[in-house]
py3Dmol code that shows the C-alpha trace and the ligand (Angstrom):
import py3Dmol

protein = """\
ATOM      1  CA  MET A   1     -25.631 -20.946  12.862  1.00  0.00           C
ATOM      2  CA  ARG A   2     -25.114 -17.229  13.309  1.00  0.00           C
ATOM      3  CA  LYS A   3     -21.469 -16.214  13.562  1.00  0.00           C
ATOM      4  CA  PRO A   4     -20.812 -13.878  16.525  1.00  0.00           C
ATOM      5  CA  PHE A   5     -20.213 -10.268  15.568  1.00  0.00           C
ATOM      6  CA  VAL A   6     -18.469  -7.614  17.664  1.00  0.00           C
ATOM      7  CA  ALA A   7     -18.420  -4.013  16.439  1.00  0.00           C
ATOM      8  CA  GLY A   8     -16.620  -1.093  18.056  1.00  0.00           C
ATOM      9  CA  ASN A   9     -18.210   2.353  17.821  1.00  0.00           C
ATOM     10  CA  TRP A  10     -15.536   4.930  18.559  1.00  0.00           C
ATOM     11  CA  LYS A  11     -18.082   7.784  18.448  1.00  0.00           C
ATOM     12  CA  MET A  12     -16.442  11.256  18.345  1.00  0.00           C
ATOM     13  CA  ASN A  13     -13.196  10.032  19.918  1.00  0.00           C
ATOM     14  CA  THR A  14      -9.566   9.357  18.894  1.00  0.00           C
ATOM     15  CA  ASP A  15      -7.360  11.347  16.527  1.00  0.00           C
ATOM     16  CA  SER A  16      -5.481  10.279  13.400  1.00  0.00           C
ATOM     17  CA  HIS A  17      -2.573   8.806  15.345  1.00  0.00           C
ATOM     18  CA  ILE A  18      -4.647   7.109  18.064  1.00  0.00           C
ATOM     19  CA  SER A  19      -7.146   5.659  15.585  1.00  0.00           C
ATOM     20  CA  VAL A  20      -4.459   3.922  13.514  1.00  0.00           C
ATOM     21  CA  ASN A  21      -2.586   2.634  16.583  1.00  0.00           C
ATOM     22  CA  LEU A  22      -5.802   1.382  18.158  1.00  0.00           C
ATOM     23  CA  ALA A  23      -6.721  -0.435  14.939  1.00  0.00           C
ATOM     24  CA  LYS A  24      -3.240  -1.995  14.734  1.00  0.00           C
ATOM     25  CA  SER A  25      -3.387  -3.225  18.350  1.00  0.00           C
ATOM     26  CA  ILE A  26      -6.811  -4.752  17.745  1.00  0.00           C
ATOM     27  CA  ILE A  27      -5.593  -6.451  14.551  1.00  0.00           C
ATOM     28  CA  SER A  28      -2.540  -7.987  16.202  1.00  0.00           C
ATOM     29  CA  GLY A  29      -4.451  -9.137  19.286  1.00  0.00           C
ATOM     30  CA  SER A  30      -7.271 -10.810  17.360  1.00  0.00           C
ATOM     31  CA  LEU A  31      -5.415 -12.451  14.456  1.00  0.00           C
ATOM     32  CA  GLU A  32      -6.511 -15.977  15.309  1.00  0.00           C
ATOM     33  CA  VAL A  33     -10.204 -15.254  15.725  1.00  0.00           C
ATOM     34  CA  ALA A  34     -11.255 -12.130  13.794  1.00  0.00           C
ATOM     35  CA  GLY A  35     -13.029 -13.001  10.579  1.00  0.00           C
ATOM     36  CA  HIS A  36     -12.883 -16.713  11.450  1.00  0.00           C
ATOM     37  CA  SER A  37     -14.804 -17.544  14.607  1.00  0.00           C
ATOM     38  CA  VAL A  38     -16.061 -13.990  15.153  1.00  0.00           C
ATOM     39  CA  ASP A  39     -16.739 -11.115  12.778  1.00  0.00           C
ATOM     40  CA  VAL A  40     -15.204  -7.858  13.957  1.00  0.00           C
ATOM     41  CA  ALA A  41     -15.814  -4.316  12.718  1.00  0.00           C
ATOM     42  CA  LEU A  42     -14.391  -0.953  13.742  1.00  0.00           C
ATOM     43  CA  CYS A  43     -16.405   2.248  13.275  1.00  0.00           C
ATOM     44  CA  PRO A  44     -14.077   5.254  13.567  1.00  0.00           C
ATOM     45  CA  PRO A  45     -15.141   8.862  12.945  1.00  0.00           C
ATOM     46  CA  PHE A  46     -15.623   9.665   9.223  1.00  0.00           C
ATOM     47  CA  VAL A  47     -12.374  11.640   8.982  1.00  0.00           C
ATOM     48  CA  TYR A  48     -10.264   8.665  10.103  1.00  0.00           C
ATOM     49  CA  LEU A  49     -11.999   6.017   7.958  1.00  0.00           C
ATOM     50  CA  GLN A  50      -9.369   6.099   5.256  1.00  0.00           C
ATOM     51  CA  ALA A  51      -6.417   5.896   7.644  1.00  0.00           C
ATOM     52  CA  VAL A  52      -8.041   3.001   9.522  1.00  0.00           C
ATOM     53  CA  ALA A  53      -8.952   1.330   6.206  1.00  0.00           C
ATOM     54  CA  ILE A  54      -5.268   1.285   5.274  1.00  0.00           C
ATOM     55  CA  ALA A  55      -4.373  -0.203   8.660  1.00  0.00           C
ATOM     56  CA  LEU A  56      -7.092  -2.863   8.271  1.00  0.00           C
ATOM     57  CA  SER A  57      -6.344  -3.677   4.632  1.00  0.00           C
ATOM     58  CA  THR A  58      -4.348  -6.830   5.302  1.00  0.00           C
ATOM     59  CA  SER A  59      -6.552  -7.957   8.196  1.00  0.00           C
ATOM     60  CA  SER A  60      -9.897  -9.745   8.440  1.00  0.00           C
ATOM     61  CA  ILE A  61     -11.443  -6.903  10.429  1.00  0.00           C
ATOM     62  CA  ALA A  62     -14.129  -4.902   8.633  1.00  0.00           C
ATOM     63  CA  LEU A  63     -14.542  -1.158   8.536  1.00  0.00           C
ATOM     64  CA  GLY A  64     -17.816   0.549   9.437  1.00  0.00           C
ATOM     65  CA  ALA A  65     -19.106   4.119   9.443  1.00  0.00           C
ATOM     66  CA  GLN A  66     -21.080   5.636  12.294  1.00  0.00           C
ATOM     67  CA  ASP A  67     -23.705   7.104   9.970  1.00  0.00           C
ATOM     68  CA  ILE A  68     -24.627   7.383   6.291  1.00  0.00           C
ATOM     69  CA  TYR A  69     -26.748   9.777   4.233  1.00  0.00           C
ATOM     70  CA  THR A  70     -29.929   8.972   2.367  1.00  0.00           C
ATOM     71  CA  GLU A  71     -28.889  10.354  -1.028  1.00  0.00           C
ATOM     72  CA  SER A  72     -26.172   9.112  -3.358  1.00  0.00           C
ATOM     73  CA  LYS A  73     -24.613  12.498  -4.264  1.00  0.00           C
ATOM     74  CA  GLY A  74     -25.300  16.176  -4.720  1.00  0.00           C
ATOM     75  CA  ALA A  75     -25.903  19.341  -2.731  1.00  0.00           C
ATOM     76  CA  PHE A  76     -26.018  17.874   0.775  1.00  0.00           C
ATOM     77  CA  THR A  77     -23.310  19.812   2.589  1.00  0.00           C
ATOM     78  CA  GLY A  78     -21.584  17.822   5.288  1.00  0.00           C
ATOM     79  CA  GLU A  79     -23.165  14.479   4.424  1.00  0.00           C
ATOM     80  CA  ILE A  80     -21.472  11.234   3.325  1.00  0.00           C
ATOM     81  CA  SER A  81     -23.037   8.780   0.843  1.00  0.00           C
ATOM     82  CA  ALA A  82     -22.945   4.998   0.605  1.00  0.00           C
ATOM     83  CA  SER A  83     -20.730   5.162  -2.490  1.00  0.00           C
ATOM     84  CA  MET A  84     -18.215   7.342  -0.629  1.00  0.00           C
ATOM     85  CA  LEU A  85     -18.176   4.871   2.257  1.00  0.00           C
ATOM     86  CA  LYS A  86     -17.652   2.002  -0.172  1.00  0.00           C
ATOM     87  CA  ASP A  87     -14.901   3.939  -1.903  1.00  0.00           C
ATOM     88  CA  VAL A  88     -12.896   4.197   1.331  1.00  0.00           C
ATOM     89  CA  GLY A  89     -13.397   0.520   2.145  1.00  0.00           C
ATOM     90  CA  CYS A  90     -16.418   0.436   4.454  1.00  0.00           C
ATOM     91  CA  THR A  91     -18.498  -2.698   4.734  1.00  0.00           C
ATOM     92  CA  TYR A  92     -20.961  -1.528   7.406  1.00  0.00           C
ATOM     93  CA  ALA A  93     -22.721   1.651   8.546  1.00  0.00           C
ATOM     94  CA  LEU A  94     -24.582   2.265  11.787  1.00  0.00           C
ATOM     95  CA  CYS A  95     -28.095   3.583  11.160  1.00  0.00           C
ATOM     96  CA  GLY A  96     -30.245   5.164  13.858  1.00  0.00           C
ATOM     97  CA  HIS A  97     -27.754   5.018  16.710  1.00  0.00           C
ATOM     98  CA  SER A  98     -29.500   6.392  19.803  1.00  0.00           C
ATOM     99  CA  GLU A  99     -27.208   9.412  19.928  1.00  0.00           C
ATOM    100  CA  ARG A 100     -28.345  10.327  16.430  1.00  0.00           C
ATOM    101  CA  ARG A 101     -31.992   9.701  17.301  1.00  0.00           C
ATOM    102  CA  HIS A 102     -31.981  11.532  20.623  1.00  0.00           C
ATOM    103  CA  VAL A 103     -29.181  14.117  20.346  1.00  0.00           C
ATOM    104  CA  ILE A 104     -29.407  14.968  16.630  1.00  0.00           C
ATOM    105  CA  GLY A 105     -33.160  14.269  16.314  1.00  0.00           C
ATOM    106  CA  GLU A 106     -33.296  11.536  13.646  1.00  0.00           C
ATOM    107  CA  THR A 107     -36.764  10.089  13.082  1.00  0.00           C
ATOM    108  CA  ASP A 108     -37.729   6.506  12.262  1.00  0.00           C
ATOM    109  CA  GLU A 109     -38.528   7.678   8.715  1.00  0.00           C
ATOM    110  CA  LEU A 110     -35.053   9.163   8.230  1.00  0.00           C
ATOM    111  CA  VAL A 111     -33.435   6.052   9.706  1.00  0.00           C
ATOM    112  CA  ASN A 112     -35.434   3.909   7.257  1.00  0.00           C
ATOM    113  CA  LYS A 113     -34.171   6.007   4.342  1.00  0.00           C
ATOM    114  CA  LYS A 114     -30.605   5.551   5.599  1.00  0.00           C
ATOM    115  CA  VAL A 115     -31.014   1.770   5.901  1.00  0.00           C
ATOM    116  CA  THR A 116     -32.482   1.658   2.378  1.00  0.00           C
ATOM    117  CA  ALA A 117     -29.733   3.879   0.929  1.00  0.00           C
ATOM    118  CA  ALA A 118     -27.040   1.774   2.590  1.00  0.00           C
ATOM    119  CA  ILE A 119     -28.339  -1.460   1.066  1.00  0.00           C
ATOM    120  CA  SER A 120     -28.809   0.116  -2.381  1.00  0.00           C
ATOM    121  CA  GLY A 121     -25.243   1.399  -2.228  1.00  0.00           C
ATOM    122  CA  GLY A 122     -23.727  -1.925  -1.172  1.00  0.00           C
ATOM    123  CA  ILE A 123     -23.170  -1.063   2.497  1.00  0.00           C
ATOM    124  CA  LEU A 124     -24.481  -3.398   5.220  1.00  0.00           C
ATOM    125  CA  PRO A 125     -26.578  -1.401   7.704  1.00  0.00           C
ATOM    126  CA  ILE A 126     -26.513  -2.004  11.445  1.00  0.00           C
ATOM    127  CA  LEU A 127     -29.950  -0.755  12.498  1.00  0.00           C
ATOM    128  CA  CYS A 128     -29.940   0.367  16.148  1.00  0.00           C
ATOM    129  CA  VAL A 129     -33.104   0.364  18.258  1.00  0.00           C
ATOM    130  CA  GLY A 130     -33.799   0.767  21.958  1.00  0.00           C
ATOM    131  CA  GLU A 131     -35.986   2.414  24.544  1.00  0.00           C
ATOM    132  CA  LEU A 132     -35.410   5.379  26.860  1.00  0.00           C
ATOM    133  CA  ILE A 133     -35.461   4.796  30.621  1.00  0.00           C
ATOM    134  CA  GLU A 134     -38.894   6.493  30.944  1.00  0.00           C
ATOM    135  CA  GLN A 135     -40.242   4.167  28.267  1.00  0.00           C
ATOM    136  CA  ARG A 136     -38.906   1.084  30.066  1.00  0.00           C
ATOM    137  CA  GLN A 137     -40.356   2.300  33.353  1.00  0.00           C
ATOM    138  CA  ALA A 138     -43.710   2.842  31.639  1.00  0.00           C
ATOM    139  CA  SER A 139     -43.580  -0.751  30.240  1.00  0.00           C
ATOM    140  CA  GLN A 140     -43.313   0.603  26.686  1.00  0.00           C
ATOM    141  CA  THR A 141     -40.155  -1.301  25.660  1.00  0.00           C
ATOM    142  CA  THR A 142     -42.000  -3.750  23.394  1.00  0.00           C
ATOM    143  CA  GLU A 143     -44.027  -0.997  21.747  1.00  0.00           C
ATOM    144  CA  VAL A 144     -40.994   1.259  21.137  1.00  0.00           C
ATOM    145  CA  VAL A 145     -38.724  -1.477  19.791  1.00  0.00           C
ATOM    146  CA  THR A 146     -41.518  -2.919  17.622  1.00  0.00           C
ATOM    147  CA  ARG A 147     -42.196   0.517  16.118  1.00  0.00           C
ATOM    148  CA  GLN A 148     -38.503   1.198  15.485  1.00  0.00           C
ATOM    149  CA  ILE A 149     -38.047  -2.180  13.759  1.00  0.00           C
ATOM    150  CA  ASN A 150     -41.255  -1.943  11.710  1.00  0.00           C
ATOM    151  CA  LYS A 151     -40.483   1.579  10.540  1.00  0.00           C
ATOM    152  CA  GLY A 152     -36.744   1.034  10.214  1.00  0.00           C
ATOM    153  CA  LEU A 153     -37.214  -1.943   7.889  1.00  0.00           C
ATOM    154  CA  ALA A 154     -40.253  -0.568   6.012  1.00  0.00           C
ATOM    155  CA  GLY A 155     -40.187  -1.355   2.301  1.00  0.00           C
ATOM    156  CA  LEU A 156     -37.358  -3.906   2.515  1.00  0.00           C
ATOM    157  CA  ASN A 157     -37.993  -7.297   0.943  1.00  0.00           C
ATOM    158  CA  ASP A 158     -36.488 -10.575   2.232  1.00  0.00           C
ATOM    159  CA  GLU A 159     -33.387 -10.250   0.118  1.00  0.00           C
ATOM    160  CA  LYS A 160     -32.680  -6.713   1.281  1.00  0.00           C
ATOM    161  CA  VAL A 161     -33.365  -7.391   4.929  1.00  0.00           C
ATOM    162  CA  SER A 162     -30.842 -10.220   4.934  1.00  0.00           C
ATOM    163  CA  ALA A 163     -28.181  -7.490   4.521  1.00  0.00           C
ATOM    164  CA  VAL A 164     -29.226  -5.948   7.847  1.00  0.00           C
ATOM    165  CA  THR A 165     -27.732  -6.500  11.302  1.00  0.00           C
ATOM    166  CA  LEU A 166     -29.920  -5.345  14.187  1.00  0.00           C
ATOM    167  CA  ALA A 167     -28.595  -3.866  17.419  1.00  0.00           C
ATOM    168  CA  TYR A 168     -30.704  -3.630  20.552  1.00  0.00           C
ATOM    169  CA  GLU A 169     -29.255  -0.766  22.565  1.00  0.00           C
ATOM    170  CA  PRO A 170     -31.365   0.336  25.533  1.00  0.00           C
ATOM    171  CA  VAL A 171     -30.667   4.069  25.694  1.00  0.00           C
ATOM    172  CA  TRP A 172     -30.400   3.988  29.503  1.00  0.00           C
ATOM    173  CA  ALA A 173     -27.461   1.563  29.206  1.00  0.00           C
ATOM    174  CA  ILE A 174     -25.413   3.472  26.613  1.00  0.00           C
ATOM    175  CA  GLY A 175     -22.347   5.102  28.088  1.00  0.00           C
ATOM    176  CA  THR A 176     -23.879   5.001  31.574  1.00  0.00           C
ATOM    177  CA  GLY A 177     -22.161   1.949  33.054  1.00  0.00           C
ATOM    178  CA  LEU A 178     -25.661   0.460  33.562  1.00  0.00           C
ATOM    179  CA  THR A 179     -25.852  -2.739  31.534  1.00  0.00           C
ATOM    180  CA  ALA A 180     -29.064  -4.596  30.802  1.00  0.00           C
ATOM    181  CA  THR A 181     -28.963  -7.901  32.625  1.00  0.00           C
ATOM    182  CA  PRO A 182     -28.438 -10.875  30.322  1.00  0.00           C
ATOM    183  CA  GLN A 183     -32.109 -11.766  30.964  1.00  0.00           C
ATOM    184  CA  GLN A 184     -33.332  -8.268  30.048  1.00  0.00           C
ATOM    185  CA  ALA A 185     -31.257  -8.367  26.866  1.00  0.00           C
ATOM    186  CA  GLN A 186     -32.447 -11.866  25.948  1.00  0.00           C
ATOM    187  CA  GLU A 187     -36.089 -10.920  26.494  1.00  0.00           C
ATOM    188  CA  VAL A 188     -35.910  -8.050  23.976  1.00  0.00           C
ATOM    189  CA  HIS A 189     -33.710  -9.963  21.519  1.00  0.00           C
ATOM    190  CA  ALA A 190     -36.226 -12.835  21.498  1.00  0.00           C
ATOM    191  CA  LEU A 191     -39.028 -10.355  20.913  1.00  0.00           C
ATOM    192  CA  ILE A 192     -37.138  -8.803  17.993  1.00  0.00           C
ATOM    193  CA  ARG A 193     -36.432 -12.216  16.447  1.00  0.00           C
ATOM    194  CA  GLU A 194     -40.079 -13.159  16.782  1.00  0.00           C
ATOM    195  CA  LEU A 195     -41.081  -9.887  15.149  1.00  0.00           C
ATOM    196  CA  ILE A 196     -38.733 -10.543  12.198  1.00  0.00           C
ATOM    197  CA  GLY A 197     -40.328 -13.982  11.880  1.00  0.00           C
ATOM    198  CA  ARG A 198     -43.756 -12.380  11.696  1.00  0.00           C
ATOM    199  CA  ILE A 199     -42.794  -9.632   9.222  1.00  0.00           C
ATOM    200  CA  TYR A 200     -40.679 -11.957   7.044  1.00  0.00           C
ATOM    201  CA  ASP A 201     -40.327 -15.655   7.867  1.00  0.00           C
ATOM    202  CA  SER A 202     -38.724 -17.977  10.363  1.00  0.00           C
ATOM    203  CA  ALA A 203     -35.703 -18.720   8.151  1.00  0.00           C
ATOM    204  CA  LEU A 204     -34.860 -15.030   8.020  1.00  0.00           C
ATOM    205  CA  ALA A 205     -35.497 -14.637  11.738  1.00  0.00           C
ATOM    206  CA  ASP A 206     -33.060 -17.494  12.399  1.00  0.00           C
ATOM    207  CA  GLU A 207     -30.436 -15.964  10.161  1.00  0.00           C
ATOM    208  CA  ILE A 208     -30.464 -12.279  11.174  1.00  0.00           C
ATOM    209  CA  ARG A 209     -27.872 -11.204  13.731  1.00  0.00           C
ATOM    210  CA  ILE A 210     -29.017  -9.174  16.718  1.00  0.00           C
ATOM    211  CA  LEU A 211     -26.267  -7.424  18.685  1.00  0.00           C
ATOM    212  CA  TYR A 212     -26.621  -6.042  22.193  1.00  0.00           C
ATOM    213  CA  GLY A 213     -25.156  -2.629  23.013  1.00  0.00           C
ATOM    214  CA  GLY A 214     -25.029  -0.680  26.252  1.00  0.00           C
ATOM    215  CA  SER A 215     -21.982  -0.598  28.522  1.00  0.00           C
ATOM    216  CA  ALA A 216     -20.693  -3.967  27.293  1.00  0.00           C
ATOM    217  CA  LYS A 217     -17.383  -4.625  29.060  1.00  0.00           C
ATOM    218  CA  PRO A 218     -14.920  -7.516  29.419  1.00  0.00           C
ATOM    219  CA  ASP A 219     -16.603  -8.588  32.667  1.00  0.00           C
ATOM    220  CA  ASN A 220     -20.170  -8.815  31.318  1.00  0.00           C
ATOM    221  CA  ALA A 221     -19.552  -9.767  27.671  1.00  0.00           C
ATOM    222  CA  ALA A 222     -19.511 -13.534  28.140  1.00  0.00           C
ATOM    223  CA  ASP A 223     -22.761 -13.576  30.147  1.00  0.00           C
ATOM    224  CA  LEU A 224     -24.507 -11.431  27.545  1.00  0.00           C
ATOM    225  CA  MET A 225     -23.144 -13.554  24.700  1.00  0.00           C
ATOM    226  CA  ARG A 226     -24.356 -16.759  26.351  1.00  0.00           C
ATOM    227  CA  GLN A 227     -27.973 -15.731  25.740  1.00  0.00           C
ATOM    228  CA  PRO A 228     -29.434 -17.671  22.833  1.00  0.00           C
ATOM    229  CA  ASP A 229     -30.639 -14.615  20.904  1.00  0.00           C
ATOM    230  CA  VAL A 230     -27.635 -12.368  21.589  1.00  0.00           C
ATOM    231  CA  ASP A 231     -25.392 -12.778  18.543  1.00  0.00           C
ATOM    232  CA  GLY A 232     -22.783 -10.205  19.360  1.00  0.00           C
ATOM    233  CA  LEU A 233     -22.041  -6.835  20.886  1.00  0.00           C
ATOM    234  CA  LEU A 234     -21.944  -3.235  19.724  1.00  0.00           C
ATOM    235  CA  VAL A 235     -19.362  -1.663  21.985  1.00  0.00           C
ATOM    236  CA  GLY A 236     -18.807   2.043  22.608  1.00  0.00           C
ATOM    237  CA  GLY A 237     -16.551   3.084  25.488  1.00  0.00           C
ATOM    238  CA  ALA A 238     -14.771  -0.261  25.886  1.00  0.00           C
ATOM    239  CA  SER A 239     -13.840  -0.320  22.191  1.00  0.00           C
ATOM    240  CA  LEU A 240     -11.476   2.611  22.762  1.00  0.00           C
ATOM    241  CA  ASN A 241      -9.182   0.448  24.873  1.00  0.00           C
ATOM    242  CA  ALA A 242      -7.494  -2.303  22.855  1.00  0.00           C
ATOM    243  CA  ASP A 243      -7.148  -4.713  25.797  1.00  0.00           C
ATOM    244  CA  ASP A 244     -10.807  -4.335  26.784  1.00  0.00           C
ATOM    245  CA  PHE A 245     -12.055  -4.662  23.219  1.00  0.00           C
ATOM    246  CA  LEU A 246      -9.865  -7.720  22.614  1.00  0.00           C
ATOM    247  CA  ALA A 247     -11.201  -9.326  25.795  1.00  0.00           C
ATOM    248  CA  ILE A 248     -14.750  -8.723  24.531  1.00  0.00           C
ATOM    249  CA  ILE A 249     -13.907 -10.206  21.126  1.00  0.00           C
ATOM    250  CA  LYS A 250     -12.499 -13.292  22.840  1.00  0.00           C
ATOM    251  CA  ALA A 251     -15.568 -13.593  25.088  1.00  0.00           C
ATOM    252  CA  ALA A 252     -17.698 -13.731  21.938  1.00  0.00           C
ATOM    253  CA  VAL A 253     -15.890 -16.732  20.447  1.00  0.00           C
TER     254      VAL A 253
END
"""
ligand_1 = """\
10
LIG
C -22.736 2.481 21.637
O -22.253 3.585 21.405
O -23.329 1.900 20.736
C -22.577 1.892 22.972
C -23.146 0.754 23.212
O -21.819 2.602 23.881
P -21.272 2.066 25.311
O -20.699 0.685 25.084
O -20.256 3.056 25.724
O -22.461 2.020 26.223
"""
view = py3Dmol.view(width=600, height=400)
view.addModel(protein, "pdb")
view.setStyle({"model": 0}, {"cartoon": {"style": "trace"}})
view.addModel(ligand_1, "xyz")
view.setStyle({"model": 1}, {"stick": {}})
view.zoomTo()
view.show()
């Protein structure tokens, strides 16, 4: 069975002191479950990865980056490669988070290159997909998510795709306080799993973890996690508060 997975995306928040203290509070509050009955990852800003890595080094909580670049090294000012992320202790990297797609302008093609580069460099990608509110209102959710998955995973064989975690994050629910209902989340997660079964096979579809993200909070986490195809949560705002994030981790167990 798929082990639940809860990842915290700190976005462009915290500072060096807050990031280490937040990591330490999350470690001490989740000792009995993290890495055992639930996988947990923290994704701080790039500049605090190393400090958080040191804090996490004796824990079972994994480190993740919020982004990754497509190339392994060279003249790419400002970018960070998979080998650099590995060097500072990262296990995961978010790829195609909606803020990068819609604020920075990342395309499906670029996201696919990032997913591919992550896997080649030994980093496990968390591929984020999700529709805008206008697309949901125009009944385009299936079409948008199908395109993002097809293009995001293009060129990956079975072995490579088994390194991927998927995250369904409806853009209208991210940072807005509007959460998808458990039924809305389940509907899209089931569609994604079915799509993976069609592109690859049913064994892979059964194995791949699909996280939900979008205003996940302590009071809605358990209901979301109860859905059969929701395998965990990608948490933004609530991951910045240790008590809230710990309550979400516990709801996932
Ligand atoms: C996210 O950043 O991936 C996210 C889901 O944010 P929030 O929980 O704040 O909606």
